[in-house]
PyMOL commands that place a pseudoatom at each C-alpha (Angstrom):
pseudoatom trace, name=CA, resn=MET, resi=1, chain=A, elem=C, hetatm=0, pos=[3.702, 0.776, 28.939]
pseudoatom trace, name=CA, resn=LYS, resi=2, chain=A, elem=C, hetatm=0, pos=[0.945, -1.352, 27.512]
pseudoatom trace, name=CA, resn=ALA, resi=3, chain=A, elem=C, hetatm=0, pos=[1.826, -4.846, 26.494]
pseudoatom trace, name=CA, resn=LEU, resi=4, chain=A, elem=C, hetatm=0, pos=[1.847, -3.414, 22.703]
pseudoatom trace, name=CA, resn=GLY, resi=5, chain=A, elem=C, hetatm=0, pos=[4.503, -1.043, 23.656]
pseudoatom trace, name=CA, resn=TRP, resi=6, chain=A, elem=C, hetatm=0, pos=[6.562, -3.421, 25.260]
pseudoatom trace, name=CA, resn=TRP, resi=7, chain=A, elem=C, hetatm=0, pos=[6.476, -5.695, 22.044]
pseudoatom trace, name=CA, resn=LEU, resi=8, chain=A, elem=C, hetatm=0, pos=[7.720, -2.638, 19.780]
pseudoatom trace, name=CA, resn=MET, resi=9, chain=A, elem=C, hetatm=0, pos=[10.457, -1.862, 22.335]
pseudoatom trace, name=CA, resn=LEU, resi=10, chain=A, elem=C, hetatm=0, pos=[11.426, -5.671, 21.649]
pseudoatom trace, name=CA, resn=VAL, resi=11, chain=A, elem=C, hetatm=0, pos=[11.050, -5.418, 17.836]
pseudoatom trace, name=CA, resn=GLY, resi=12, chain=A, elem=C, hetatm=0, pos=[13.154, -2.398, 18.140]
pseudoatom trace, name=CA, resn=SER, resi=13, chain=A, elem=C, hetatm=0, pos=[15.670, -3.737, 20.347]
pseudoatom trace, name=CA, resn=LEU, resi=14, chain=A, elem=C, hetatm=0, pos=[16.020, -6.879, 18.040]
pseudoatom trace, name=CA, resn=ARG, resi=15, chain=A, elem=C, hetatm=0, pos=[16.220, -4.114, 15.076]
pseudoatom trace, name=CA, resn=LEU, resi=16, chain=A, elem=C, hetatm=0, pos=[19.251, -3.175, 16.735]
pseudoatom trace, name=CA, resn=ALA, resi=17, chain=A, elem=C, hetatm=0, pos=[21.121, -6.025, 16.093]
pseudoatom trace, name=CA, resn=SER, resi=18, chain=A, elem=C, hetatm=0, pos=[20.610, -5.683, 12.101]
pseudoatom trace, name=CA, resn=VAL, resi=19, chain=A, elem=C, hetatm=0, pos=[21.589, -2.055, 12.383]
pseudoatom trace, name=CA, resn=TRP, resi=20, chain=A, elem=C, hetatm=0, pos=[24.990, -3.533, 13.894]
pseudoatom trace, name=CA, resn=PHE, resi=21, chain=A, elem=C, hetatm=0, pos=[25.512, -6.585, 11.274]
pseudoatom trace, name=CA, resn=GLY, resi=22, chain=A, elem=C, hetatm=0, pos=[24.524, -3.749, 8.440]
pseudoatom trace, name=CA, resn=PHE, resi=23, chain=A, elem=C, hetatm=0, pos=[27.492, -1.496, 9.349]
pseudoatom trace, name=CA, resn=PHE, resi=24, chain=A, elem=C, hetatm=0, pos=[30.123, -3.740, 10.989]
pseudoatom trace, name=CA, resn=ASP, resi=25, chain=A, elem=C, hetatm=0, pos=[29.292, -7.633, 10.142]
pseudoatom trace, name=CA, resn=ILE, resi=26, chain=A, elem=C, hetatm=0, pos=[27.965, -7.684, 6.470]
pseudoatom trace, name=CA, resn=TRP, resi=27, chain=A, elem=C, hetatm=0, pos=[28.743, -11.563, 6.486]
pseudoatom trace, name=CA, resn=ALA, resi=28, chain=A, elem=C, hetatm=0, pos=[26.406, -12.056, 9.464]
pseudoatom trace, name=CA, resn=LEU, resi=29, chain=A, elem=C, hetatm=0, pos=[23.740, -9.845, 7.484]
pseudoatom trace, name=CA, resn=ARG, resi=30, chain=A, elem=C, hetatm=0, pos=[23.920, -12.379, 4.478]
pseudoatom trace, name=CA, resn=LEU, resi=31, chain=A, elem=C, hetatm=0, pos=[23.741, -14.891, 6.648]
pseudoatom trace, name=CA, resn=ALA, resi=32, chain=A, elem=C, hetatm=0, pos=[21.070, -14.365, 8.834]
pseudoatom trace, name=CA, resn=VAL, resi=33, chain=A, elem=C, hetatm=0, pos=[18.900, -12.448, 6.299]
pseudoatom trace, name=CA, resn=PHE, resi=34, chain=A, elem=C, hetatm=0, pos=[19.889, -12.522, 2.344]
pseudoatom trace, name=CA, resn=SER, resi=35, chain=A, elem=C, hetatm=0, pos=[21.169, -15.749, 2.426]
pseudoatom trace, name=CA, resn=ASN, resi=36, chain=A, elem=C, hetatm=0, pos=[20.868, -16.721, -1.126]
pseudoatom trace, name=CA, resn=THR, resi=37, chain=A, elem=C, hetatm=0, pos=[22.763, -13.865, -2.533]
pseudoatom trace, name=CA, resn=THR, resi=38, chain=A, elem=C, hetatm=0, pos=[26.042, -11.538, -2.330]
pseudoatom trace, name=CA, resn=MET, resi=39, chain=A, elem=C, hetatm=0, pos=[25.817, -8.186, -0.357]
pseudoatom trace, name=CA, resn=THR, resi=40, chain=A, elem=C, hetatm=0, pos=[28.479, -5.544, -0.633]
pseudoatom trace, name=CA, resn=GLU, resi=41, chain=A, elem=C, hetatm=0, pos=[29.428, -2.934, 2.349]
pseudoatom trace, name=CA, resn=VAL, resi=42, chain=A, elem=C, hetatm=0, pos=[27.015, -0.846, 0.578]
pseudoatom trace, name=CA, resn=HIS, resi=43, chain=A, elem=C, hetatm=0, pos=[24.351, -2.904, 0.422]
pseudoatom trace, name=CA, resn=GLY, resi=44, chain=A, elem=C, hetatm=0, pos=[24.826, -3.564, 3.801]
pseudoatom trace, name=CA, resn=ARG, resi=45, chain=A, elem=C, hetatm=0, pos=[24.950, -0.039, 5.351]
pseudoatom trace, name=CA, resn=THR, resi=46, chain=A, elem=C, hetatm=0, pos=[21.711, 1.145, 3.505]
pseudoatom trace, name=CA, resn=PHE, resi=47, chain=A, elem=C, hetatm=0, pos=[20.076, -1.854, 5.197]
pseudoatom trace, name=CA, resn=GLY, resi=48, chain=A, elem=C, hetatm=0, pos=[21.486, -0.630, 8.582]
pseudoatom trace, name=CA, resn=ILE, resi=49, chain=A, elem=C, hetatm=0, pos=[20.314, 2.511, 7.734]
pseudoatom trace, name=CA, resn=TRP, resi=50, chain=A, elem=C, hetatm=0, pos=[17.044, 1.856, 6.843]
pseudoatom trace, name=CA, resn=THR, resi=51, chain=A, elem=C, hetatm=0, pos=[16.201, -0.692, 9.862]
pseudoatom trace, name=CA, resn=LEU, resi=52, chain=A, elem=C, hetatm=0, pos=[17.883, 2.051, 12.162]
pseudoatom trace, name=CA, resn=LEU, resi=53, chain=A, elem=C, hetatm=0, pos=[14.681, 4.308, 10.824]
pseudoatom trace, name=CA, resn=THR, resi=54, chain=A, elem=C, hetatm=0, pos=[12.314, 1.243, 11.431]
pseudoatom trace, name=CA, resn=CYS, resi=55, chain=A, elem=C, hetatm=0, pos=[13.995, 0.808, 14.968]
pseudoatom trace, name=CA, resn=THR, resi=56, chain=A, elem=C, hetatm=0, pos=[13.233, 4.503, 15.988]
pseudoatom trace, name=CA, resn=LEU, resi=57, chain=A, elem=C, hetatm=0, pos=[9.861, 4.585, 14.389]
pseudoatom trace, name=CA, resn=CYS, resi=58, chain=A, elem=C, hetatm=0, pos=[9.271, 1.317, 17.361]
pseudoatom trace, name=CA, resn=PHE, resi=59, chain=A, elem=C, hetatm=0, pos=[10.702, 3.258, 19.826]
pseudoatom trace, name=CA, resn=LEU, resi=60, chain=A, elem=C, hetatm=0, pos=[8.779, 6.641, 19.434]
pseudoatom trace, name=CA, resn=CYS, resi=61, chain=A, elem=C, hetatm=0, pos=[5.525, 4.633, 18.825]
pseudoatom trace, name=CA, resn=ALA, resi=62, chain=A, elem=C, hetatm=0, pos=[5.989, 2.226, 21.960]
pseudoatom trace, name=CA, resn=PHE, resi=63, chain=A, elem=C, hetatm=0, pos=[6.051, 5.315, 24.275]
pseudoatom trace, name=CA, resn=ASN, resi=64, chain=A, elem=C, hetatm=0, pos=[3.189, 7.634, 22.201]
pseudoatom trace, name=CA, resn=LEU, resi=65, chain=A, elem=C, hetatm=0, pos=[0.627, 4.881, 21.376]
pseudoatom trace, name=CA, resn=GLU, resi=66, chain=A, elem=C, hetatm=0, pos=[-2.022, 7.379, 21.530]
pseudoatom trace, name=CA, resn=ASN, resi=67, chain=A, elem=C, hetatm=0, pos=[-0.409, 9.330, 18.700]
pseudoatom trace, name=CA, resn=ARG, resi=68, chain=A, elem=C, hetatm=0, pos=[-2.265, 8.251, 15.473]
pseudoatom trace, name=CA, resn=PRO, resi=69, chain=A, elem=C, hetatm=0, pos=[0.349, 9.632, 12.594]
pseudoatom trace, name=CA, resn=LEU, resi=70, chain=A, elem=C, hetatm=0, pos=[3.230, 7.942, 14.811]
pseudoatom trace, name=CA, resn=TYR, resi=71, chain=A, elem=C, hetatm=0, pos=[1.450, 4.767, 14.900]
pseudoatom trace, name=CA, resn=TRP, resi=72, chain=A, elem=C, hetatm=0, pos=[0.040, 4.948, 11.273]
pseudoatom trace, name=CA, resn=ALA, resi=73, chain=A, elem=C, hetatm=0, pos=[4.040, 5.352, 10.064]
pseudoatom trace, name=CA, resn=THR, resi=74, chain=A, elem=C, hetatm=0, pos=[5.337, 2.651, 12.552]
pseudoatom trace, name=CA, resn=PHE, resi=75, chain=A, elem=C, hetatm=0, pos=[2.190, 0.042, 11.256]
pseudoatom trace, name=CA, resn=LEU, resi=76, chain=A, elem=C, hetatm=0, pos=[3.254, 1.020, 7.686]
pseudoatom trace, name=CA, resn=SER, resi=77, chain=A, elem=C, hetatm=0, pos=[6.408, 0.200, 8.458]
pseudoatom trace, name=CA, resn=PHE, resi=78, chain=A, elem=C, hetatm=0, pos=[5.633, -3.296, 9.267]
pseudoatom trace, name=CA, resn=ILE, resi=79, chain=A, elem=C, hetatm=0, pos=[3.786, -3.466, 5.976]
pseudoatom trace, name=CA, resn=TYR, resi=80, chain=A, elem=C, hetatm=0, pos=[6.764, -2.346, 4.133]
pseudoatom trace, name=CA, resn=ALA, resi=81, chain=A, elem=C, hetatm=0, pos=[9.509, -4.425, 5.555]
pseudoatom trace, name=CA, resn=PHE, resi=82, chain=A, elem=C, hetatm=0, pos=[6.949, -7.618, 5.444]
pseudoatom trace, name=CA, resn=GLY, resi=83, chain=A, elem=C, hetatm=0, pos=[6.341, -6.637, 1.662]
pseudoatom trace, name=CA, resn=HIS, resi=84, chain=A, elem=C, hetatm=0, pos=[10.224, -6.007, 0.824]
pseudoatom trace, name=CA, resn=PHE, resi=85, chain=A, elem=C, hetatm=0, pos=[11.067, -9.137, 2.234]
pseudoatom trace, name=CA, resn=LEU, resi=86, chain=A, elem=C, hetatm=0, pos=[8.369, -10.942, 0.591]
pseudoatom trace, name=CA, resn=THR, resi=87, chain=A, elem=C, hetatm=0, pos=[9.512, -9.997, -2.492]
pseudoatom trace, name=CA, resn=GLU, resi=88, chain=A, elem=C, hetatm=0, pos=[12.898, -10.461, -1.888]
pseudoatom trace, name=CA, resn=TYR, resi=89, chain=A, elem=C, hetatm=0, pos=[11.721, -14.417, -1.394]
pseudoatom trace, name=CA, resn=LEU, resi=90, chain=A, elem=C, hetatm=0, pos=[9.372, -14.528, -4.298]
pseudoatom trace, name=CA, resn=ILE, resi=91, chain=A, elem=C, hetatm=0, pos=[10.278, -12.793, -6.986]
pseudoatom trace, name=CA, resn=TYR, resi=92, chain=A, elem=C, hetatm=0, pos=[14.308, -12.244, -6.548]
pseudoatom trace, name=CA, resn=GLN, resi=93, chain=A, elem=C, hetatm=0, pos=[14.896, -15.295, -4.512]
pseudoatom trace, name=CA, resn=THR, resi=94, chain=A, elem=C, hetatm=0, pos=[17.811, -13.533, -2.004]
pseudoatom trace, name=CA, resn=MET, resi=95, chain=A, elem=C, hetatm=0, pos=[16.460, -15.446, 0.913]
pseudoatom trace, name=CA, resn=ALA, resi=96, chain=A, elem=C, hetatm=0, pos=[15.703, -18.795, 2.291]
pseudoatom trace, name=CA, resn=VAL, resi=97, chain=A, elem=C, hetatm=0, pos=[12.367, -19.450, 3.463]
pseudoatom trace, name=CA, resn=GLY, resi=98, chain=A, elem=C, hetatm=0, pos=[13.797, -19.902, 7.271]
pseudoatom trace, name=CA, resn=ASN, resi=99, chain=A, elem=C, hetatm=0, pos=[14.658, -16.332, 7.122]
pseudoatom trace, name=CA, resn=LEU, resi=100, chain=A, elem=C, hetatm=0, pos=[11.327, -14.977, 5.923]
pseudoatom trace, name=CA, resn=THR, resi=101, chain=A, elem=C, hetatm=0, pos=[9.436, -17.212, 8.500]
pseudoatom trace, name=CA, resn=THR, resi=102, chain=A, elem=C, hetatm=0, pos=[11.519, -15.137, 11.009]
pseudoatom trace, name=CA, resn=VAL, resi=103, chain=A, elem=C, hetatm=0, pos=[10.807, -11.772, 9.493]
pseudoatom trace, name=CA, resn=GLY, resi=104, chain=A, elem=C, hetatm=0, pos=[7.122, -12.843, 9.078]
pseudoatom trace, name=CA, resn=ILE, resi=105, chain=A, elem=C, hetatm=0, pos=[6.583, -13.593, 12.876]
pseudoatom trace, name=CA, resn=PHE, resi=106, chain=A, elem=C, hetatm=0, pos=[7.624, -10.471, 13.979]
pseudoatom trace, name=CA, resn=ALA, resi=107, chain=A, elem=C, hetatm=0, pos=[6.190, -8.327, 11.295]
pseudoatom trace, name=CA, resn=GLY, resi=108, chain=A, elem=C, hetatm=0, pos=[2.937, -10.336, 11.027]
pseudoatom trace, name=CA, resn=THR, resi=109, chain=A, elem=C, hetatm=0, pos=[2.381, -10.236, 14.965]
pseudoatom trace, name=CA, resn=SER, resi=110, chain=A, elem=C, hetatm=0, pos=[3.124, -6.437, 14.969]
pseudoatom trace, name=CA, resn=ILE, resi=111, chain=A, elem=C, hetatm=0, pos=[0.720, -5.809, 11.901]
pseudoatom trace, name=CA, resn=ILE, resi=112, chain=A, elem=C, hetatm=0, pos=[-1.883, -8.135, 13.419]
pseudoatom trace, name=CA, resn=TRP, resi=113, chain=A, elem=C, hetatm=0, pos=[-1.538, -6.621, 16.872]
pseudoatom trace, name=CA, resn=MET, resi=114, chain=A, elem=C, hetatm=0, pos=[-1.452, -3.123, 15.932]
pseudoatom trace, name=CA, resn=LEU, resi=115, chain=A, elem=C, hetatm=0, pos=[-4.645, -3.581, 13.715]
pseudoatom trace, name=CA, resn=LEU, resi=116, chain=A, elem=C, hetatm=0, pos=[-5.772, -5.121, 16.552]
pseudoatom trace, name=CA, resn=GLN, resi=117, chain=A, elem=C, hetatm=0, pos=[-5.344, -2.189, 18.902]
pseudoatom trace, name=CA, resn=TRP, resi=118, chain=A, elem=C, hetatm=0, pos=[-5.957, 0.532, 16.103]
pseudoatom trace, name=CA, resn=ASN, resi=119, chain=A, elem=C, hetatm=0, pos=[-9.092, 2.011, 17.899]
pseudoatom trace, name=CA, resn=ALA, resi=120, chain=A, elem=C, hetatm=0, pos=[-8.327, 0.877, 21.707]
pseudoatom trace, name=CA, resn=ARG, resi=121, chain=A, elem=C, hetatm=0, pos=[-5.231, 3.329, 21.478]
pseudoatom trace, name=CA, resn=GLN, resi=122, chain=A, elem=C, hetatm=0, pos=[-6.766, 6.841, 20.132]
pseudoatom trace, name=CA, resn=GLN, resi=123, chain=A, elem=C, hetatm=0, pos=[-7.315, 9.741, 22.265]
pseudoatom trace, name=CA, resn=VAL, resi=124, chain=A, elem=C, hetatm=0, pos=[-10.786, 10.302, 22.662]
pseudoatom trace, name=CA, resn=HIS, resi=125, chain=A, elem=C, hetatm=0, pos=[-11.677, 13.957, 22.034]
pseudoatom trace, name=CA, resn=PRO, resi=126, chain=A, elem=C, hetatm=0, pos=[-15.157, 15.247, 23.712]
pseudoatom trace, name=CA, resn=LYS, resi=127, chain=A, elem=C, hetatm=0, pos=[-17.318, 16.943, 21.361]
pseudoatom trace, name=CA, resn=ASP, resi=128, chain=A, elem=C, hetatm=0, pos=[-17.638, 20.763, 21.540]
pseudoatom trace, name=CA, resn=SER, resi=129, chain=A, elem=C, hetatm=0, pos=[-21.136, 21.808, 22.642]
for i in range(1, 129): cmd.bond("trace and resi %d" % i, "trace and resi %d" % (i + 1))
show_as sticks, trace
zoom trace
């Protein structure tokens, strides 16, 4: 497995902690992510299931870096997640800057790395003669 695959496995594994918090420890999720607002258990479970989906994309992509649609979907999941958290911070003010920084490090690194590796990971198909 290439370094990007290992990185995606790490990110997916860390996301599993957020899934756990969303389903079973809503207050830890509130402290770790949405520290400037109140959350209900429904919010936590919704966040948990959404994060589980993105975690699944990370794991699948880590083992299938040559699969363009899966790579694209995983890449977009990082864009969407970072955009979501950026609006939560800038517009809705439900996050502290420290929490946004943590998200930004993981999402930003993933976005840049996946962009840099986009052409390097694709299967080469020889032209038919």
